[in-house]
C-alpha positions as CSV (number, residue, x, y, z in Angstrom):
1,X,0.1,-0.1,0.0
2,X,1.0,3.8,-0.6
3,X,-0.2,6.9,0.9
4,X,-1.1,9.9,-0.8
5,X,-1.6,12.9,1.5
6,X,-3.6,16.0,-0.3
7,X,-3.5,19.3,1.2
8,X,-4.7,22.5,0.1
9,X,-3.7,26.1,0.9
10,X,-7.4,26.9,1.7
11,X,-7.6,24.6,4.5
12,X,-4.8,25.9,6.2
13,X,-4.6,29.7,5.6
14,X,-5.8,30.6,9.0
15,X,-2.5,29.3,10.6
16,X,-0.4,32.1,8.9
17,X,-1.9,34.7,11.4
18,X,-0.5,32.8,14.2
19,X,2.4,31.2,13.1
20,X,4.1,33.2,10.3
21,X,6.8,31.7,8.6
22,X,6.2,28.1,9.8
23,X,5.3,25.9,7.2
24,X,1.7,24.5,8.1
25,X,3.0,20.7,8.0
26,X,5.8,21.6,10.1
27,X,3.7,23.4,12.9
28,X,4.9,21.7,16.1
29,X,2.2,19.5,17.9
30,X,3.7,18.7,21.4
31,X,7.3,19.4,19.8
32,X,6.8,17.1,17.0
33,X,5.9,18.6,13.5
34,X,2.4,17.8,12.1
35,X,3.9,16.0,9.0
36,X,5.5,13.5,11.3
37,X,2.3,12.4,12.7
38,X,1.0,11.8,9.2
39,X,4.1,10.0,8.4
40,X,3.9,7.8,11.6
41,X,0.1,6.9,10.8
42,X,1.1,5.9,7.1
43,X,3.6,3.7,8.3
44,X,1.1,1.9,10.8
45,X,-1.5,1.5,8.3
46,X,1.2,-0.6,6.2
47,X,2.3,1.9,3.7
48,X,5.5,1.5,1.7
49,X,5.6,4.9,0.2
50,X,4.4,8.3,0.8
51,X,3.7,11.4,-1.5
52,X,2.7,14.7,-0.3
53,X,0.8,16.7,-2.6
54,X,-0.1,20.4,-2.2
55,X,-1.1,23.4,-4.0
56,X,1.1,25.6,-1.7
57,X,4.7,25.8,-1.4
58,X,6.5,22.4,-0.5
59,X,10.1,23.4,-0.2
60,X,10.3,23.7,3.5
61,X,8.8,20.3,4.0
62,X,11.0,18.9,1.2
63,X,14.0,20.1,3.3
64,X,12.7,18.6,6.7
65,X,11.5,15.5,5.3
66,X,14.0,14.8,2.4
67,X,13.4,11.4,1.0
68,X,12.2,9.7,4.0
69,X,15.3,7.9,5.0
70,X,14.8,8.8,8.8
71,X,11.7,7.0,8.8
72,X,12.9,4.2,6.4
73,X,9.9,5.0,3.8
74,X,10.3,6.7,0.4
75,X,8.8,10.3,0.4
76,X,8.0,12.0,-2.6
77,X,6.5,15.3,-3.4
78,X,4.0,16.8,-6.0
79,X,2.2,20.0,-6.6
80,X,-1.3,20.4,-7.8
81,X,-3.8,23.5,-8.9
82,X,-6.1,24.7,-6.2
83,X,-8.8,23.7,-8.7
84,X,-8.1,20.0,-9.0
85,X,-10.7,17.5,-8.0
86,X,-9.5,14.4,-6.1
87,X,-9.8,12.4,-9.5
88,X,-7.6,15.0,-11.2
89,X,-5.1,14.7,-8.3
90,X,-5.1,11.1,-8.8
91,X,-4.7,11.1,-12.7
92,X,-1.9,13.6,-12.2
93,X,-0.2,11.0,-10.0
94,X,-0.9,8.1,-12.0
95,X,2.1,6.4,-11.7
96,X,2.3,6.6,-8.2
97,X,-1.4,5.5,-7.8
98,X,-1.4,2.9,-10.2
99,X,0.6,-0.3,-8.9
100,X,-0.8,-0.5,-5.3
101,X,-3.8,-0.1,-2.9
102,X,-4.0,3.6,-2.0
103,X,-4.5,5.5,1.3
104,X,-5.7,8.9,0.6
105,X,-5.5,11.5,3.4
106,X,-7.4,14.5,2.0
107,X,-7.5,17.9,4.0
108,X,-6.0,19.5,7.0
109,X,-7.0,17.1,9.6
110,X,-5.1,15.3,12.4
111,X,-5.6,11.6,12.7
112,X,-6.4,10.6,16.2
113,X,-4.7,6.8,16.3
114,X,-3.1,4.6,18.8
115,X,0.1,3.0,17.9
116,X,-0.7,-0.1,19.8
117,X,-3.3,-1.3,17.1
118,X,-2.5,-3.3,14.0
119,X,-3.8,-0.7,11.7
120,X,-2.0,-2.5,8.7
121,X,-4.3,-5.8,9.0
122,X,-7.2,-3.5,9.6
123,X,-6.6,-1.3,6.4
124,X,-5.8,-4.7,4.4
125,X,-9.4,-5.9,5.3
126,X,-11.4,-2.6,4.6
127,X,-13.3,-2.1,1.4
128,X,-12.5,0.4,-1.2
129,X,-14.2,3.9,-0.3
130,X,-14.2,6.6,2.5
131,X,-13.2,5.3,6.0
132,X,-13.8,8.4,7.8
133,X,-14.6,12.0,7.2
134,X,-14.8,15.6,9.0
135,X,-15.5,19.0,8.2
136,X,-11.8,19.5,7.2
137,X,-11.1,16.3,5.2
138,X,-11.2,12.6,4.8
139,X,-9.7,9.3,5.0
140,X,-10.1,6.8,2.1
141,X,-8.9,3.6,0.3
142,X,-8.4,3.0,-3.2
143,X,-8.0,-0.4,-4.9
144,X,-9.0,-4.1,-3.6
145,X,-8.6,-5.4,0.0
146,X,-6.4,-8.3,0.5
147,X,-7.9,-9.6,3.8
148,X,-11.3,-10.7,5.2
149,X,-13.6,-7.7,5.6
150,X,-13.3,-5.7,8.7
151,X,-16.1,-4.2,10.6
152,X,-16.1,-0.4,9.8
153,X,-17.6,0.4,12.9
154,X,-14.9,-1.1,15.0
155,X,-12.0,1.0,13.8
156,X,-9.9,2.6,16.4
157,X,-9.6,5.9,14.4
158,X,-11.1,9.4,14.6
159,X,-10.6,12.5,12.5
160,X,-10.1,16.2,13.7
161,X,-10.6,19.1,11.6
162,X,-7.7,21.2,12.0
163,X,-9.6,24.6,11.5
164,X,-8.7,27.1,14.5
165,X,-6.1,27.8,17.1
166,X,-8.1,26.7,19.8
167,X,-8.4,23.4,18.3
168,X,-4.6,23.5,17.8
169,X,-4.2,24.3,21.6
170,X,-6.9,21.6,23.1
171,X,-5.1,18.9,20.6
172,X,-1.7,19.8,22.3
173,X,-3.2,19.4,25.8
174,X,-5.0,16.2,25.0
175,X,-1.8,14.6,23.7
176,X,0.2,15.6,26.4
177,X,-2.4,14.3,29.0
178,X,-2.0,11.0,27.1
179,X,1.6,11.3,26.5
180,X,2.7,7.7,27.3
181,X,0.5,5.9,25.0
182,X,-1.0,7.0,21.6
183,X,1.8,8.6,19.8
184,X,5.7,8.5,19.5
185,X,6.9,11.9,20.7
186,X,10.2,13.4,21.0
187,X,12.4,13.3,24.2
188,X,13.5,11.0,26.9
189,X,10.9,9.8,29.5
190,X,12.5,8.7,32.6
191,X,9.1,8.8,34.5
192,X,5.5,9.1,33.0
193,X,4.2,12.2,31.8
194,X,7.5,13.8,31.4
195,X,9.3,13.9,28.0
196,X,12.6,15.9,28.0
197,X,15.0,16.5,25.4
198,X,18.5,16.9,24.8
199,X,20.7,19.8,26.5
200,X,18.3,20.8,28.8
201,X,19.3,22.6,32.0
202,X,17.0,23.0,34.8
203,X,17.8,25.0,37.8
204,X,17.8,23.1,41.2
205,X,15.1,25.5,42.5
206,X,12.9,25.2,39.5
207,X,10.0,23.3,39.6
208,X,8.6,20.7,37.1
209,X,4.7,19.7,37.5
210,X,3.7,16.9,35.3
211,X,2.6,16.5,32.6
212,X,5.2,18.5,30.5
213,X,7.1,17.9,27.5
214,X,10.4,20.0,27.0
215,X,12.4,20.3,23.7
216,X,16.2,20.5,23.3
217,X,18.7,23.1,24.1
218,X,16.3,24.8,26.9
219,X,17.4,26.7,29.9
220,X,15.0,26.7,33.0
221,X,16.3,29.2,35.5
222,X,15.7,29.6,39.4
223,X,12.5,29.4,40.9
224,X,10.6,28.8,37.6
225,X,7.6,26.7,37.5
226,X,6.8,24.7,34.5
227,X,3.5,22.7,34.4
228,X,1.5,21.1,35.0
229,X,0.2,21.1,31.2
230,X,3.2,22.8,29.6
231,X,4.9,22.1,26.1
232,X,8.1,23.9,25.8
233,X,9.5,23.8,22.5
234,X,13.4,23.9,21.6
235,X,16.0,26.5,21.9
236,X,13.6,28.3,24.8
237,X,14.8,30.3,27.7
238,X,12.5,30.7,30.7
239,X,14.3,33.2,32.9
240,X,14.1,33.3,36.8
241,X,10.8,33.3,38.7
242,X,8.5,32.9,35.7
243,X,5.8,30.3,35.1
244,X,4.6,28.3,32.2
245,X,1.1,26.8,33.0
246,X,-1.2,25.2,30.8
247,X,0.6,26.7,28.0
248,X,2.6,26.1,24.8
249,X,6.1,27.9,24.5
250,X,7.1,27.5,20.5
251,X,10.6,27.1,19.9
252,X,13.3,30.2,19.9
253,X,11.0,32.0,22.6
254,X,12.5,33.7,25.5
255,X,10.3,34.0,28.5
256,X,11.5,37.1,30.7
257,X,11.9,37.2,34.3
258,X,8.7,37.2,36.5
259,X,6.5,36.5,33.6
260,X,3.2,34.6,34.1
261,X,2.2,32.5,31.1
262,X,-1.0,30.5,32.0
263,X,-3.5,28.9,29.3
264,X,-1.6,30.8,26.4
265,X,0.6,30.1,23.4
266,X,3.9,31.8,23.3
267,X,5.6,32.3,20.0
268,X,8.6,34.8,19.7
269,X,6.9,38.1,21.1
270,X,3.4,37.2,20.3
271,X,1.1,35.8,23.3
272,X,-2.0,34.0,21.9
273,X,-5.2,33.4,23.9
274,X,-6.3,30.3,22.2
275,X,-10.1,30.4,23.0
276,X,-10.8,33.8,21.4
277,X,-7.7,33.8,19.1
278,X,-6.5,37.1,20.1
279,X,-2.9,37.9,19.6
280,X,-0.8,40.1,21.8
281,X,2.4,41.4,20.9
282,X,4.8,42.1,23.7
283,X,6.9,45.4,23.2
284,X,9.2,44.9,26.1
285,X,11.7,42.1,24.8
286,X,12.7,41.5,28.5
287,X,9.5,40.0,29.1
288,X,8.9,38.0,25.8
289,X,10.8,37.9,22.6
290,X,12.1,35.5,19.9
291,X,15.4,34.0,20.0
292,X,17.1,34.7,16.7
293,X,18.6,31.7,15.3
294,X,21.6,31.8,13.0
295,X,20.6,30.4,9.7
296,X,23.4,30.1,6.9
297,X,22.8,33.4,5.5
298,X,22.7,35.2,8.8
299,X,25.6,33.1,10.0
300,X,27.6,34.2,6.9
301,X,26.6,37.7,7.2
302,X,27.7,37.8,10.9
303,X,30.8,36.1,10.3
304,X,31.9,38.9,7.5
305,X,30.8,41.7,10.1
306,X,32.6,40.3,12.8
307,X,35.9,39.8,10.7
308,X,35.8,43.4,9.5
309,X,35.3,44.7,12.9
310,X,38.5,42.3,13.9
311,X,40.5,44.0,11.0
312,X,39.6,47.4,11.9
313,X,40.6,46.9,15.5
314,X,43.8,45.3,14.3
315,X,44.7,48.2,12.3
316,X,43.8,50.5,15.1
317,X,45.9,48.6,17.9
318,X,48.9,47.5,15.9
319,X,51.1,50.3,16.5
320,X,50.2,50.7,20.2
321,X,50.9,46.9,20.4
322,X,54.4,47.1,18.7
323,X,55.4,50.0,21.0
324,X,54.0,49.0,24.4
325,X,54.4,45.3,24.3
326,X,58.1,44.9,24.6
327,X,58.3,47.5,27.5
328,X,55.6,45.5,29.4
329,X,57.2,42.1,28.8
330,X,60.6,43.8,30.1
331,X,58.8,45.0,33.1
332,X,57.2,41.6,33.7
333,X,53.8,43.0,33.4
334,X,52.7,41.1,30.5
335,X,51.8,37.7,31.4
336,X,50.2,34.9,29.1
337,X,48.9,31.6,29.9
338,X,47.8,29.0,27.5
339,X,44.7,26.7,28.1
340,X,42.1,24.6,26.4
341,X,38.8,26.2,26.1
342,X,35.1,25.1,25.3
343,X,33.7,26.1,22.0
344,X,30.3,26.5,20.9
345,X,30.3,22.9,19.3
346,X,29.8,20.1,21.6
347,X,32.9,18.3,22.4
348,X,35.2,20.6,20.7
349,X,38.0,22.7,22.1
350,X,40.3,25.7,21.2
351,X,43.6,25.9,22.6
352,X,44.1,29.8,23.4
353,X,47.2,32.0,24.8
354,X,45.4,34.8,26.9
355,X,47.1,37.7,28.1
356,X,46.7,39.6,31.6
357,X,48.1,42.9,32.2
358,X,49.6,43.8,35.7
359,X,48.4,47.7,35.7
360,X,50.7,49.3,38.1
361,X,52.3,52.0,35.7
362,X,51.3,54.6,33.1
363,X,52.5,52.1,30.3
364,X,50.4,49.1,31.4
365,X,47.3,51.1,32.5
366,X,47.1,52.6,28.8
367,X,47.7,49.1,27.2
368,X,44.8,48.1,29.4
369,X,42.8,51.0,28.4
370,X,43.6,50.2,24.6
371,X,42.5,46.4,25.3
372,X,45.9,45.3,24.0
373,X,45.5,42.2,26.0
374,X,43.0,41.0,23.4
375,X,45.2,42.1,20.4
376,X,46.2,38.5,19.6
377,X,42.8,36.9,19.9
378,X,41.6,39.1,17.0
379,X,43.4,37.0,14.7
380,X,41.2,34.3,15.8
381,X,38.1,35.9,14.8
382,X,39.8,36.5,11.2
383,X,39.8,32.6,10.9
384,X,36.6,32.0,12.4
385,X,37.5,30.4,15.6
386,X,36.2,33.1,17.9
387,X,33.3,35.9,17.8
388,X,34.1,39.5,18.2
389,X,31.7,39.7,21.1
390,X,29.8,36.9,22.9
391,X,30.8,35.0,26.2
392,X,34.5,35.1,27.4
393,X,36.0,31.5,26.6
394,X,35.2,29.0,29.4
395,X,38.4,27.1,30.3
396,X,37.7,23.2,29.6
397,X,38.5,21.5,32.9
398,X,36.7,18.6,34.6
399,X,35.5,21.1,36.8
400,X,33.9,23.5,34.5
401,X,31.9,20.9,32.6
402,X,29.0,21.8,34.6
403,X,29.4,25.6,34.2
404,X,29.7,25.1,30.5
405,X,26.5,22.5,30.2
406,X,24.5,25.7,31.9
407,X,25.6,28.2,29.4
408,X,26.0,26.2,25.9
409,X,22.9,26.9,24.5
410,X,23.7,30.5,24.2
411,X,27.6,30.3,24.7
412,X,29.8,31.8,21.7
413,X,33.5,32.1,22.5
414,X,34.6,35.6,21.6
415,X,37.3,38.3,22.0
416,X,35.1,40.6,24.2
417,X,32.0,39.4,26.5
418,X,28.7,40.8,26.4
419,X,28.9,41.3,30.1
420,X,31.8,43.8,29.6
421,X,29.3,46.1,27.9
422,X,27.2,46.6,31.2
423,X,28.9,48.1,34.5
424,X,26.4,45.8,37.2
425,X,27.5,42.4,36.8
426,X,29.3,41.2,39.8
427,X,29.0,37.6,39.9
428,X,28.7,34.8,37.3
429,X,25.0,34.8,37.7
430,X,24.8,38.4,36.5
431,X,27.1,37.9,33.7
432,X,24.8,35.0,32.6
433,X,21.7,37.0,32.4
434,X,23.5,39.6,30.3
435,X,24.8,37.0,27.8
436,X,21.5,35.3,27.6
437,X,19.7,38.2,27.0
438,X,21.9,39.4,24.2
439,X,21.8,35.8,22.8
440,X,18.3,36.1,22.5
441,X,18.2,39.7,21.2
442,X,21.7,40.0,19.2
443,X,22.1,40.8,15.5
444,X,25.4,41.5,13.5
445,X,25.2,45.0,13.4
446,X,24.2,45.2,17.3
447,X,27.2,43.3,17.9
448,X,29.5,46.1,16.6
449,X,27.6,48.6,18.8
450,X,28.2,46.4,21.7
451,X,31.8,45.8,20.9
452,X,32.5,49.5,20.8
453,X,30.6,49.8,24.2
454,X,32.8,47.0,25.5
455,X,36.0,48.8,24.6
456,X,34.7,52.3,26.1
457,X,33.8,50.3,29.3
458,X,37.1,48.8,29.6
459,X,38.8,52.5,29.2
460,X,36.5,53.6,31.8
461,X,37.2,50.7,34.1
462,X,41.0,51.3,33.8
463,X,40.7,55.1,34.6
464,X,38.5,54.2,37.9
465,X,40.3,51.1,38.9
466,X,44.1,51.9,38.5
């Protein structure tokens, strides 16, 4: 058997208002893209190949699902016109549909199934024709059955018309409550009703109330409350003393300190009330905002900007470095140390030689004010090993693994630290707040402004603390 999935733009256009930029088939349901539920069900039903057919764009889905290797089933793609009826769609995909029995999933519907059932045997025994239908689509078979006929009334299936943000919210909450049974969900489950992904750091004072599902690369900070009934997406930061109860937080979202999210959907800086469909844009980025992911184009632009900034600083610092360094070395005030440091890539290390300047005279004070101790590190920016600004590199030692694990979701080893742009950090916790904030709000051009601010702060620090 093969599965033909037909989805039309008119059936999901309501989603664009709530999740702009997310393809409807990739909208996460309990941290699992909608398309994966359709794929899982098709496999359970005995399909040996899947074709996704849409009258809208398919490129995002094709990039995500590729050829289906990760599920062990071939996945192909085809486009149709919005005026094509079912028979026309089948005719356009005649080669795919001609050889085997076809399961046709038509419309923007969620199939409520239970992975414990043997759907392969059930579907092999069902006659040609419609199996189920809802206001948003249907499930039908085309071709002769191969098993003894099954009673249509006993099929453990139902269809949910996926037609509003309230339906989306209630579906997620329903799946969350039955998290251990009907579906395969992402993450690890050491205990019932609690699925947690990779690289999740949860403060000892944070409270997790089941049922919850938490994605990958998530930071849950001190005194936060997560759950009951909380879906936390990947690359999310929940700041101190915040709560997420009966709510969905989509990936790449920052929840600020002391913010209460209850019975809502948070996506970037948008807070959605599911029942009414009202969306509120939060103007204060310290409360709620999106975390910008570094796509390839942005990463390239960021790398270029950082390298240009490094070249400029090298040019400005070169002559002072050549004049002052020999003097400080002779005075014993130019001290070097070489260590292995964590990078932003898991299990990768970087050997760096860093410099400290003993500020006990006019030459050393001037060298500190000009940040000459960072001069040699600028060349690491040119070859892409460091950023111009981010986190001060963490020394890779057995005792620092815990510290690194708490910060690596936003950690980016750099010549200058975001914390150096502010005067108030007095301990590692304060430093982490600043770095976490700018990791959520940064962009390449802002990094340059913050680098200048860090340089000016270092001058001010040298003048006030001789």
